[in-house]
N, CA, C and O atoms as a GROMACS GRO file, in nm:
protein
  448
    1UNK      N    1  19.318  -2.499  12.147
    1UNK     CA    2  19.183  -2.486  12.096
    1UNK      C    3  19.171  -2.566  11.967
    1UNK      O    4  19.257  -2.557  11.879
    2UNK      N    5  19.066  -2.641  11.958
    2UNK     CA    6  19.033  -2.709  11.833
    2UNK      C    7  18.887  -2.679  11.802
    2UNK      O    8  18.809  -2.646  11.891
    3UNK      N    9  18.853  -2.689  11.674
    3UNK     CA   10  18.713  -2.671  11.640
    3UNK      C   11  18.674  -2.761  11.524
    3UNK      O   12  18.758  -2.805  11.446
    4UNK      N   13  18.545  -2.788  11.516
    4UNK     CA   14  18.490  -2.874  11.412
    4UNK      C   15  18.344  -2.835  11.391
    4UNK      O   16  18.284  -2.767  11.474
    5UNK      N   17  18.289  -2.878  11.280
    5UNK     CA   18  18.149  -2.855  11.250
    5UNK      C   19  18.075  -2.989  11.265
    5UNK      O   20  18.113  -3.089  11.204
    6UNK      N   21  17.970  -2.989  11.347
    6UNK     CA   22  17.885  -3.108  11.366
    6UNK      C   23  17.741  -3.065  11.344
    6UNK      O   24  17.693  -2.974  11.412
    7UNK      N   25  17.674  -3.129  11.252
    7UNK     CA   26  17.532  -3.098  11.226
    7UNK      C   27  17.510  -2.949  11.199
    7UNK      O   28  17.409  -2.893  11.241
    8UNK      N   29  17.606  -2.886  11.130
    8UNK     CA   30  17.594  -2.744  11.098
    8UNK      C   31  17.622  -2.651  11.215
    8UNK      O   32  17.596  -2.531  11.207
    9UNK      N   33  17.676  -2.706  11.323
    9UNK     CA   34  17.705  -2.627  11.443
    9UNK      C   35  17.856  -2.627  11.465
    9UNK      O   36  17.920  -2.732  11.461
   10UNK      N   37  17.912  -2.508  11.489
   10UNK     CA   38  18.055  -2.496  11.518
   10UNK      C   39  18.080  -2.537  11.663
   10UNK      O   40  18.025  -2.478  11.756
   11UNK      N   41  18.163  -2.639  11.682
   11UNK     CA   42  18.201  -2.685  11.816
   11UNK      C   43  18.344  -2.640  11.840
   11UNK      O   44  18.435  -2.676  11.766
   12UNK      N   45  18.364  -2.561  11.945
   12UNK     CA   46  18.496  -2.511  11.981
   12UNK      C   47  18.536  -2.574  12.114
   12UNK      O   48  18.471  -2.552  12.217
   13UNK      N   49  18.644  -2.651  12.112
   13UNK     CA   50  18.697  -2.713  12.233
   13UNK      C   51  18.807  -2.623  12.287
   13UNK      O   52  18.915  -2.613  12.227
   14UNK      N   53  18.781  -2.558  12.398
   14UNK     CA   54  18.881  -2.472  12.461
   14UNK      C   55  18.952  -2.554  12.568
   14UNK      O   56  18.891  -2.639  12.634
   15UNK      N   57  19.081  -2.527  12.585
   15UNK     CA   58  19.156  -2.604  12.684
   15UNK      C   59  19.264  -2.519  12.750
   15UNK      O   60  19.302  -2.413  12.699
   16UNK      N   61  19.312  -2.566  12.862
   16UNK     CA   62  19.419  -2.496  12.934
   16UNK      C   63  19.364  -2.381  13.016
   16UNK      O   64  19.262  -2.395  13.083
   17UNK      N   65  19.431  -2.268  13.010
   17UNK     CA   66  19.388  -2.150  13.084
   17UNK      C   67  19.341  -2.043  12.987
   17UNK      O   68  19.405  -2.019  12.885
   18UNK      N   69  19.230  -1.979  13.019
   18UNK     CA   70  19.180  -1.868  12.938
   18UNK      C   71  19.214  -1.740  13.011
   18UNK      O   72  19.146  -1.698  13.104
   19UNK      N   73  19.322  -1.680  12.966
   19UNK     CA   74  19.374  -1.561  13.032
   19UNK      C   75  19.383  -1.446  12.933
   19UNK      O   76  19.452  -1.455  12.831
   20UNK      N   77  19.315  -1.341  12.963
   20UNK     CA   78  19.327  -1.214  12.896
   20UNK      C   79  19.349  -1.211  12.747
   20UNK      O   80  19.275  -1.273  12.670
   21UNK      N   81  19.451  -1.138  12.709
   21UNK     CA   82  19.480  -1.109  12.569
   21UNK      C   83  19.500  -1.236  12.487
   21UNK      O   84  19.455  -1.243  12.373
   22UNK      N   85  19.568  -1.335  12.544
   22UNK     CA   86  19.595  -1.456  12.466
   22UNK      C   87  19.465  -1.525  12.424
   22UNK      O   88  19.456  -1.574  12.312
   23UNK      N   89  19.365  -1.530  12.511
   23UNK     CA   90  19.238  -1.592  12.478
   23UNK      C   91  19.167  -1.512  12.369
   23UNK      O   92  19.118  -1.569  12.272
   24UNK      N   93  19.162  -1.381  12.384
   24UNK     CA   94  19.097  -1.296  12.285
   24UNK      C   95  19.166  -1.303  12.150
   24UNK      O   96  19.100  -1.305  12.046
   25UNK      N   97  19.298  -1.306  12.150
   25UNK     CA   98  19.375  -1.304  12.024
   25UNK      C   99  19.348  -1.429  11.940
   25UNK      O  100  19.358  -1.423  11.818
   26UNK      N  101  19.316  -1.539  12.003
   26UNK     CA  102  19.293  -1.664  11.930
   26UNK      C  103  19.146  -1.686  11.900
   26UNK      O  104  19.109  -1.717  11.786
   27UNK      N  105  19.062  -1.670  11.999
   27UNK     CA  106  18.921  -1.707  11.986
   27UNK      C  107  18.841  -1.606  11.903
   27UNK      O  108  18.766  -1.646  11.815
   28UNK      N  109  18.856  -1.478  11.930
   28UNK     CA  110  18.774  -1.378  11.862
   28UNK      C  111  18.788  -1.380  11.711
   28UNK      O  112  18.687  -1.380  11.642
   29UNK      N  113  18.910  -1.383  11.654
   29UNK     CA  114  18.920  -1.389  11.508
   29UNK      C  115  18.856  -1.515  11.450
   29UNK      O  116  18.794  -1.510  11.344
   30UNK      N  117  18.871  -1.629  11.518
   30UNK     CA  118  18.811  -1.753  11.471
   30UNK      C  119  18.659  -1.743  11.470
   30UNK      O  120  18.594  -1.789  11.375
   31UNK      N  121  18.601  -1.684  11.574
   31UNK     CA  122  18.456  -1.667  11.581
   31UNK      C  123  18.409  -1.575  11.468
   31UNK      O  124  18.311  -1.606  11.400
   32UNK      N  125  18.478  -1.463  11.448
   32UNK     CA  126  18.438  -1.369  11.342
   32UNK      C  127  18.446  -1.435  11.204
   32UNK      O  128  18.358  -1.414  11.120
   33UNK      N  129  18.550  -1.513  11.180
   33UNK     CA  130  18.566  -1.582  11.053
   33UNK      C  131  18.450  -1.680  11.031
   33UNK      O  132  18.396  -1.689  10.921
   34UNK      N  133  18.413  -1.753  11.135
   34UNK     CA  134  18.304  -1.849  11.122
   34UNK      C  135  18.169  -1.781  11.103
   34UNK      O  136  18.085  -1.831  11.029
   35UNK      N  137  18.148  -1.668  11.169
   35UNK     CA  138  18.024  -1.592  11.149
   35UNK      C  139  18.014  -1.550  11.003
   35UNK      O  140  17.908  -1.562  10.941
   36UNK      N  141  18.125  -1.498  10.948
   36UNK     CA  142  18.127  -1.456  10.808
   36UNK      C  143  18.100  -1.573  10.714
   36UNK      O  144  18.044  -1.554  10.606
   37UNK      N  145  18.140  -1.694  10.755
   37UNK     CA  146  18.117  -1.814  10.673
   37UNK      C  147  17.976  -1.870  10.692
   37UNK      O  148  17.940  -1.969  10.628
   38UNK      N  149  17.899  -1.809  10.780
   38UNK     CA  150  17.762  -1.854  10.802
   38UNK      C  151  17.742  -1.948  10.919
   38UNK      O  152  17.631  -1.995  10.942
   39UNK      N  153  17.849  -1.976  10.994
   39UNK     CA  154  17.837  -2.064  11.112
   39UNK      C  155  17.800  -1.978  11.232
   39UNK      O  156  17.886  -1.925  11.302
   40UNK      N  157  17.669  -1.967  11.256
   40UNK     CA  158  17.621  -1.878  11.362
   40UNK      C  159  17.567  -1.952  11.483
   40UNK      O  160  17.520  -1.889  11.578
   41UNK      N  161  17.572  -2.084  11.480
   41UNK     CA  162  17.537  -2.164  11.596
   41UNK      C  163  17.668  -2.221  11.649
   41UNK      O  164  17.737  -2.295  11.579
   42UNK      N  165  17.701  -2.186  11.774
   42UNK     CA  166  17.833  -2.217  11.828
   42UNK      C  167  17.820  -2.281  11.966
   42UNK      O  168  17.740  -2.238  12.049
   43UNK      N  169  17.903  -2.384  11.988
   43UNK     CA  170  17.916  -2.445  12.120
   43UNK      C  171  18.059  -2.427  12.167
   43UNK      O  172  18.153  -2.460  12.094
   44UNK      N  173  18.077  -2.374  12.286
   44UNK     CA  174  18.208  -2.372  12.351
   44UNK      C  175  18.208  -2.486  12.452
   44UNK      O  176  18.135  -2.483  12.551
   45UNK      N  177  18.290  -2.588  12.426
   45UNK     CA  178  18.308  -2.698  12.520
   45UNK      C  179  18.424  -2.659  12.611
   45UNK      O  180  18.538  -2.649  12.567
   46UNK      N  181  18.394  -2.639  12.738
   46UNK     CA  182  18.494  -2.590  12.834
   46UNK      C  183  18.549  -2.702  12.923
   46UNK      O  184  18.614  -2.674  13.024
   47UNK      N  185  18.523  -2.826  12.887
   47UNK     CA  186  18.561  -2.940  12.970
   47UNK      C  187  18.709  -2.949  13.002
   47UNK      O  188  18.746  -3.001  13.107
   48UNK      N  189  18.795  -2.899  12.915
   48UNK     CA  190  18.940  -2.906  12.937
   48UNK      C  191  19.001  -2.774  12.981
   48UNK      O  192  19.123  -2.758  12.979
   49UNK      N  193  18.916  -2.679  13.020
   49UNK     CA  194  18.966  -2.551  13.070
   49UNK      C  195  19.003  -2.569  13.217
   49UNK      O  196  18.921  -2.612  13.298
   50UNK      N  197  19.127  -2.537  13.249
   50UNK     CA  198  19.176  -2.553  13.386
   50UNK      C  199  19.148  -2.429  13.472
   50UNK      O  200  19.123  -2.440  13.592
   51UNK      N  201  19.153  -2.311  13.409
   51UNK     CA  202  19.136  -2.188  13.484
   51UNK      C  203  19.094  -2.078  13.387
   51UNK      O  204  19.138  -2.075  13.272
   52UNK      N  205  19.010  -1.989  13.435
   52UNK     CA  206  18.970  -1.873  13.355
   52UNK      C  207  18.974  -1.750  13.446
   52UNK      O  208  18.924  -1.754  13.559
   53UNK      N  209  19.034  -1.642  13.398
   53UNK     CA  210  19.036  -1.519  13.476
   53UNK      C  211  18.930  -1.423  13.423
   53UNK      O  212  18.855  -1.458  13.332
   54UNK      N  213  18.924  -1.304  13.480
   54UNK     CA  214  18.820  -1.209  13.440
   54UNK      C  215  18.833  -1.168  13.294
   54UNK      O  216  18.732  -1.145  13.228
   55UNK      N  217  18.954  -1.158  13.243
   55UNK     CA  218  18.972  -1.124  13.101
   55UNK      C  219  18.926  -1.238  13.012
   55UNK      O  220  18.871  -1.215  12.904
   56UNK      N  221  18.950  -1.362  13.055
   56UNK     CA  222  18.899  -1.478  12.981
   56UNK      C  223  18.747  -1.478  12.981
   56UNK      O  224  18.685  -1.511  12.880
   57UNK      N  225  18.688  -1.441  13.094
   57UNK     CA  226  18.542  -1.428  13.101
   57UNK      C  227  18.496  -1.318  13.006
   57UNK      O  228  18.392  -1.332  12.940
   58UNK      N  229  18.571  -1.211  12.998
   58UNK     CA  230  18.539  -1.104  12.904
   58UNK      C  231  18.538  -1.155  12.760
   58UNK      O  232  18.455  -1.114  12.680
   59UNK      N  233  18.632  -1.244  12.728
   59UNK     CA  234  18.637  -1.303  12.593
   59UNK      C  235  18.509  -1.382  12.567
   59UNK      O  236  18.453  -1.373  12.458
   60UNK      N  237  18.462  -1.460  12.666
   60UNK     CA  238  18.338  -1.536  12.648
   60UNK      C  239  18.219  -1.443  12.628
   60UNK      O  240  18.133  -1.468  12.544
   61UNK      N  241  18.214  -1.336  12.706
   61UNK     CA  242  18.105  -1.239  12.692
   61UNK      C  243  18.111  -1.168  12.557
   61UNK      O  244  18.008  -1.144  12.496
   62UNK      N  245  18.232  -1.136  12.512
   62UNK     CA  246  18.250  -1.075  12.381
   62UNK      C  247  18.201  -1.169  12.270
   62UNK      O  248  18.134  -1.126  12.176
   63UNK      N  249  18.235  -1.297  12.284
   63UNK     CA  250  18.194  -1.396  12.183
   63UNK      C  251  18.042  -1.408  12.178
   63UNK      O  252  17.984  -1.410  12.069
   64UNK      N  253  17.978  -1.417  12.293
   64UNK     CA  254  17.831  -1.431  12.293
   64UNK      C  255  17.767  -1.307  12.232
   64UNK      O  256  17.667  -1.317  12.161
   65UNK      N  257  17.824  -1.190  12.258
   65UNK     CA  258  17.772  -1.066  12.202
   65UNK      C  259  17.786  -1.063  12.050
   65UNK      O  260  17.690  -1.030  11.979
   66UNK      N  261  17.904  -1.096  11.999
   66UNK     CA  262  17.927  -1.094  11.854
   66UNK      C  263  17.837  -1.195  11.783
   66UNK      O  264  17.782  -1.166  11.677
   67UNK      N  265  17.823  -1.313  11.840
   67UNK     CA  266  17.740  -1.417  11.779
   67UNK      C  267  17.593  -1.374  11.779
   67UNK      O  268  17.523  -1.388  11.679
   68UNK      N  269  17.547  -1.320  11.892
   68UNK     CA  270  17.408  -1.276  11.902
   68UNK      C  271  17.380  -1.162  11.806
   68UNK      O  272  17.276  -1.160  11.740
   69UNK      N  273  17.473  -1.066  11.796
   69UNK     CA  274  17.456  -0.952  11.704
   69UNK      C  275  17.452  -0.994  11.558
   69UNK      O  276  17.396  -0.924  11.474
   70UNK      N  277  17.512  -1.110  11.528
   70UNK     CA  278  17.511  -1.163  11.390
   70UNK      C  279  17.388  -1.251  11.365
   70UNK      O  280  17.374  -1.311  11.259
   71UNK      N  281  17.299  -1.257  11.465
   71UNK     CA  282  17.179  -1.338  11.449
   71UNK      C  283  17.199  -1.484  11.487
   71UNK      O  284  17.118  -1.570  11.451
   72UNK      N  285  17.307  -1.512  11.560
   72UNK     CA  286  17.337  -1.649  11.598
   72UNK      C  287  17.311  -1.676  11.745
   72UNK      O  288  17.250  -1.594  11.815
   73UNK      N  289  17.357  -1.791  11.790
   73UNK     CA  290  17.338  -1.831  11.929
   73UNK      C  291  17.457  -1.913  11.976
   73UNK      O  292  17.512  -1.993  11.900
   74UNK      N  293  17.496  -1.893  12.101
   74UNK     CA  294  17.609  -1.963  12.162
   74UNK      C  295  17.560  -2.043  12.281
   74UNK      O  296  17.480  -1.995  12.361
   75UNK      N  297  17.610  -2.165  12.293
   75UNK     CA  298  17.588  -2.247  12.413
   75UNK      C  299  17.725  -2.285  12.466
   75UNK      O  300  17.819  -2.307  12.390
   76UNK      N  301  17.736  -2.293  12.598
   76UNK     CA  302  17.859  -2.341  12.659
   76UNK      C  303  17.827  -2.469  12.735
   76UNK      O  304  17.717  -2.484  12.789
   77UNK      N  305  17.923  -2.560  12.739
   77UNK     CA  306  17.896  -2.688  12.803
   77UNK      C  307  18.018  -2.742  12.876
   77UNK      O  308  18.130  -2.694  12.859
   78UNK      N  309  17.992  -2.843  12.955
   78UNK     CA  310  18.095  -2.917  13.029
   78UNK      C  311  18.180  -2.820  13.113
   78UNK      O  312  18.303  -2.818  13.103
   79UNK      N  313  18.112  -2.740  13.194
   79UNK     CA  314  18.182  -2.638  13.272
   79UNK      C  315  18.253  -2.698  13.393
   79UNK      O  316  18.192  -2.767  13.474
   80UNK      N  317  18.383  -2.671  13.404
   80UNK     CA  318  18.455  -2.708  13.527
   80UNK      C  319  18.399  -2.627  13.645
   80UNK      O  320  18.340  -2.521  13.625
   81UNK      N  321  18.418  -2.676  13.764
   81UNK     CA  322  18.364  -2.610  13.883
   81UNK      C  323  18.415  -2.466  13.896
   81UNK      O  324  18.337  -2.378  13.934
   82UNK      N  325  18.542  -2.441  13.866
   82UNK     CA  326  18.597  -2.305  13.878
   82UNK      C  327  18.523  -2.208  13.785
   82UNK      O  328  18.494  -2.095  13.824
   83UNK      N  329  18.494  -2.252  13.663
   83UNK     CA  330  18.423  -2.167  13.566
   83UNK      C  331  18.280  -2.144  13.614
   83UNK      O  332  18.229  -2.032  13.607
   84UNK      N  333  18.216  -2.249  13.661
   84UNK     CA  334  18.078  -2.239  13.711
   84UNK      C  335  18.071  -2.136  13.825
   84UNK      O  336  17.980  -2.053  13.830
   85UNK      N  337  18.167  -2.144  13.917
   85UNK     CA  338  18.170  -2.050  14.030
   85UNK      C  339  18.194  -1.907  13.983
   85UNK      O  340  18.132  -1.813  14.034
   86UNK      N  341  18.283  -1.889  13.885
   86UNK     CA  342  18.312  -1.755  13.832
   86UNK      C  343  18.186  -1.695  13.770
   86UNK      O  344  18.156  -1.578  13.794
   87UNK      N  345  18.113  -1.772  13.690
   87UNK     CA  346  17.991  -1.721  13.627
   87UNK      C  347  17.888  -1.683  13.733
   87UNK      O  348  17.819  -1.581  13.719
   88UNK      N  349  17.877  -1.764  13.837
   88UNK     CA  350  17.781  -1.735  13.943
   88UNK      C  351  17.824  -1.612  14.024
   88UNK      O  352  17.742  -1.525  14.052
   89UNK      N  353  17.951  -1.606  14.061
   89UNK     CA  354  18.003  -1.494  14.141
   89UNK      C  355  17.988  -1.361  14.069
   89UNK      O  356  17.954  -1.259  14.129
   90UNK      N  357  18.012  -1.363  13.938
   90UNK     CA  358  18.005  -1.238  13.860
   90UNK      C  359  17.864  -1.210  13.809
   90UNK      O  360  17.838  -1.109  13.745
   91UNK      N  361  17.772  -1.302  13.840
   91UNK     CA  362  17.630  -1.285  13.806
   91UNK      C  363  17.605  -1.273  13.655
   91UNK      O  364  17.517  -1.199  13.612
   92UNK      N  365  17.683  -1.346  13.575
   92UNK     CA  366  17.663  -1.344  13.430
   92UNK      C  367  17.615  -1.478  13.376
   92UNK      O  368  17.605  -1.496  13.255
   93UNK      N  369  17.584  -1.574  13.464
   93UNK     CA  370  17.545  -1.705  13.416
   93UNK      C  371  17.419  -1.700  13.329
   93UNK      O  372  17.402  -1.783  13.240
   94UNK      N  373  17.331  -1.602  13.354
   94UNK     CA  374  17.207  -1.592  13.275
   94UNK      C  375  17.233  -1.546  13.131
   94UNK      O  376  17.146  -1.560  13.045
   95UNK      N  377  17.351  -1.492  13.105
   95UNK     CA  378  17.387  -1.447  12.970
   95UNK      C  379  17.409  -1.567  12.878
   95UNK      O  380  17.390  -1.558  12.756
   96UNK      N  381  17.449  -1.679  12.936
   96UNK     CA  382  17.488  -1.796  12.858
   96UNK      C  383  17.380  -1.904  12.859
   96UNK      O  384  17.303  -1.917  12.955
   97UNK      N  385  17.376  -1.980  12.751
   97UNK     CA  386  17.298  -2.102  12.745
   97UNK      C  387  17.391  -2.212  12.794
   97UNK      O  388  17.479  -2.256  12.719
   98UNK      N  389  17.374  -2.256  12.917
   98UNK     CA  390  17.465  -2.352  12.979
   98UNK      C  391  17.404  -2.492  12.970
   98UNK      O  392  17.294  -2.516  13.017
   99UNK      N  393  17.478  -2.583  12.909
   99UNK     CA  394  17.434  -2.720  12.892
   99UNK      C  395  17.530  -2.815  12.965
   99UNK      O  396  17.647  -2.783  12.984
  100UNK      N  397  17.479  -2.929  13.004
  100UNK     CA  398  17.560  -3.026  13.080
  100UNK      C  399  17.674  -3.083  12.997
  100UNK      O  400  17.786  -3.098  13.047
  101UNK      N  401  17.647  -3.114  12.870
  101UNK     CA  402  17.750  -3.177  12.786
  101UNK      C  403  17.732  -3.134  12.641
  101UNK      O  404  17.636  -3.065  12.606
  102UNK      N  405  17.826  -3.176  12.558
  102UNK     CA  406  17.826  -3.134  12.418
  102UNK      C  407  17.704  -3.183  12.343
  102UNK      O  408  17.646  -3.109  12.263
  103UNK      N  409  17.663  -3.306  12.367
  103UNK     CA  410  17.545  -3.361  12.298
  103UNK      C  411  17.420  -3.278  12.330
  103UNK      O  412  17.340  -3.249  12.242
  104UNK      N  413  17.404  -3.240  12.456
  104UNK     CA  414  17.290  -3.158  12.497
  104UNK      C  415  17.295  -3.020  12.430
  104UNK      O  416  17.192  -2.967  12.387
  105UNK      N  417  17.414  -2.964  12.421
  105UNK     CA  418  17.430  -2.832  12.358
  105UNK      C  419  17.394  -2.838  12.210
  105UNK      O  420  17.327  -2.749  12.158
  106UNK      N  421  17.439  -2.944  12.142
  106UNK     CA  422  17.407  -2.960  11.999
  106UNK      C  423  17.256  -2.973  11.980
  106UNK      O  424  17.199  -2.909  11.893
  107UNK      N  425  17.193  -3.056  12.061
  107UNK     CA  426  17.048  -3.076  12.051
  107UNK      C  427  16.974  -2.945  12.078
  107UNK      O  428  16.878  -2.914  12.008
  108UNK      N  429  17.019  -2.869  12.176
  108UNK     CA  430  16.958  -2.741  12.207
  108UNK      C  431  16.968  -2.647  12.087
  108UNK      O  432  16.870  -2.583  12.050
  109UNK      N  433  17.086  -2.637  12.027
  109UNK     CA  434  17.104  -2.544  11.915
  109UNK      C  435  17.031  -2.589  11.789
  109UNK      O  436  16.994  -2.505  11.706
  110UNK      N  437  17.009  -2.717  11.774
  110UNK     CA  438  16.932  -2.765  11.658
  110UNK      C  439  16.790  -2.712  11.659
  110UNK      O  440  16.728  -2.697  11.554
  111UNK      N  441  16.738  -2.683  11.779
  111UNK     CA  442  16.601  -2.634  11.790
  111UNK      C  443  16.590  -2.483  11.773
  111UNK      O  444  16.480  -2.428  11.771
  112UNK      N  445  16.704  -2.416  11.761
  112UNK     CA  446  16.705  -2.268  11.751
  112UNK      C  447  16.720  -2.222  11.608
  112UNK      O  448  16.722  -2.102  11.582
   0.00000   0.00000   0.00000
């Protein structure tokens, strides 16, 4: 995982596999720290995610909840087909602001 700030928006590049506890242990503290620092507009770029399980999906749902509760907004982008299918199968795709690519996600969040 890497992250950077672009145009006042936190961009988080997730990669590899998002599995259960390991995903939560890394991502959740980073999100909370950024919320406390005032970075409440967040993009998760999932382009390099190879696989996500139900616990990894739980981490994404937890992140969107924490960001929304802090008055922020999360967009996810560059979804691999496996992730897209998981969101559709579990019927949670409407919870997320899904964008085609990082540039689209940044532009979307600039308007919020």
